[in-house]
C-alpha positions as CSV (number, residue, x, y, z in Angstrom):
1,M,-14.1,-5.8,4.5
2,L,-14.2,-4.3,8.1
3,F,-11.7,-1.4,8.1
4,V,-11.0,0.0,11.3
5,V,-8.6,3.0,12.5
6,D,-7.0,4.2,15.8
7,A,-6.3,8.2,16.1
8,A,-3.7,7.5,18.9
9,L,-1.5,5.4,17.0
10,T,1.8,7.0,15.7
11,V,0.9,5.8,11.8
12,S,-1.0,8.1,9.7
13,L,-4.6,7.0,9.4
14,A,-4.1,6.7,5.6
15,A,-1.0,4.1,6.1
16,Q,-3.5,2.3,8.4
17,I,-6.2,1.7,5.9
18,A,-3.1,0.8,3.1
19,V,-2.3,-1.3,5.6
20,Q,-5.5,-3.3,6.0
21,V,-5.7,-3.6,2.2
22,R,-2.9,-5.2,1.7
23,S,-3.4,-7.4,4.3
24,G,-6.8,-8.2,2.8
25,V,-4.9,-9.0,0.0
26,V,-2.0,-11.7,1.2
27,N,-4.7,-13.1,3.9
28,G,-7.2,-13.6,0.9
29,E,-10.0,-11.6,2.2
30,L,-9.5,-9.5,-0.9
31,K,-9.0,-11.1,-4.4
32,P,-8.1,-9.7,-7.9
33,G,-11.1,-7.6,-9.0
34,D,-12.7,-7.2,-5.7
35,R,-14.2,-3.5,-5.7
36,L,-12.7,-1.2,-2.6
37,P,-15.4,1.1,-1.1
38,P,-15.8,4.3,-2.3
39,A,-13.6,6.7,-0.5
40,R,-16.4,8.9,0.2
41,D,-18.5,5.9,2.0
42,L,-15.2,4.5,3.8
43,A,-14.1,8.1,5.2
44,K,-17.8,8.4,6.4
45,S,-17.5,5.1,8.3
46,L,-14.4,5.7,9.8
47,R,-14.9,8.9,10.5
48,V,-12.0,10.0,8.9
49,N,-11.9,13.1,6.1
50,M,-12.3,11.3,2.4
51,H,-8.8,12.8,1.8
52,T,-7.5,10.9,4.1
53,V,-8.9,7.3,2.1
54,L,-7.7,8.8,-1.3
55,R,-4.2,9.5,0.3
56,A,-4.4,5.6,1.3
57,Y,-5.7,5.1,-2.2
58,A,-3.3,6.5,-4.2
59,Q,-0.2,4.9,-2.2
60,L,-2.0,1.7,-3.1
61,R,-2.3,2.4,-6.6
62,D,1.8,3.8,-6.4
63,D,2.8,0.4,-4.9
64,G,0.8,-1.6,-7.7
65,V,-2.2,-3.2,-5.5
66,I,-4.6,-1.0,-6.5
67,E,-6.1,0.3,-9.8
68,M,-8.2,3.4,-9.4
69,R,-10.9,3.6,-12.3
70,Q,-12.3,7.2,-13.2
71,G,-16.1,7.2,-12.6
72,R,-16.3,3.7,-10.8
73,G,-13.6,3.5,-8.1
74,A,-10.5,1.1,-6.4
75,F,-10.1,-2.2,-7.5
76,V,-7.2,-4.7,-6.4
77,R,-5.6,-5.5,-9.5
78,Q,-5.7,-8.8,-11.3
79,D,-1.9,-8.7,-10.9
80,A,-2.1,-8.1,-7.2
81,G,-1.4,-10.9,-4.8
82,A,0.7,-12.1,-2.0
83,G,3.8,-12.1,-3.4
84,L,3.6,-8.8,-5.2
85,I,2.9,-7.1,-1.7
86,R,5.4,-8.7,0.2
87,V,8.5,-7.6,-2.1
88,T,7.0,-4.2,-2.4
89,E,7.6,-4.2,1.3
90,L,10.8,-5.9,1.4
91,V,11.7,-3.0,-1.2
92,A,10.4,-0.2,1.5
93,E,12.6,-2.0,4.3
94,L,15.8,-1.9,1.7
95,M,15.5,1.4,1.0
96,N,14.7,2.8,5.2
97,E,18.1,0.7,5.8
98,A,19.7,1.8,2.7
99,R,18.9,5.5,3.7
100,K,20.2,4.9,7.3
101,L,23.5,4.2,5.7
102,G,23.8,7.1,4.0
103,L,23.7,5.1,0.2
104,T,22.0,6.6,-2.3
105,Q,19.3,5.3,-4.7
106,P,22.1,4.9,-7.4
107,D,24.1,3.2,-5.2
108,I,21.2,0.7,-4.1
109,L,20.6,0.1,-8.0
110,R,24.3,-1.1,-8.5
111,L,23.7,-3.5,-5.6
112,I,20.5,-4.8,-7.0
113,Q,22.0,-5.2,-10.3
114,R,24.8,-7.3,-8.6
115,G,22.4,-9.2,-6.7
116,G,23.6,-7.9,-3.8
117,A,27.4,-9.5,-4.0
118,T,29.4,-7.2,-2.7
């Protein structure tokens, strides 16, 4: 998979990397079990700081898209797929919109538990 970042964009470099990995999973370019490039190698090829790549990988790990194996690298999780990634994106959108409306996390959880019914 070819990674590209653009420092001129308002989106952080780490976010750009994370989006590309998610897109790769969604479009089938990256499959469960695939190994991502080592952070050091990817950083060198993109001419970014290694910690930028590690931030992207940490976000992907936190979102359940990849798993990090000590000393072995980052891999697409076996249960990662287009559906999981789409739901993760929808949750992020929901949280952003709810915060704009002044809703708290407990408010949002109550709405979800009720199935969105008012």
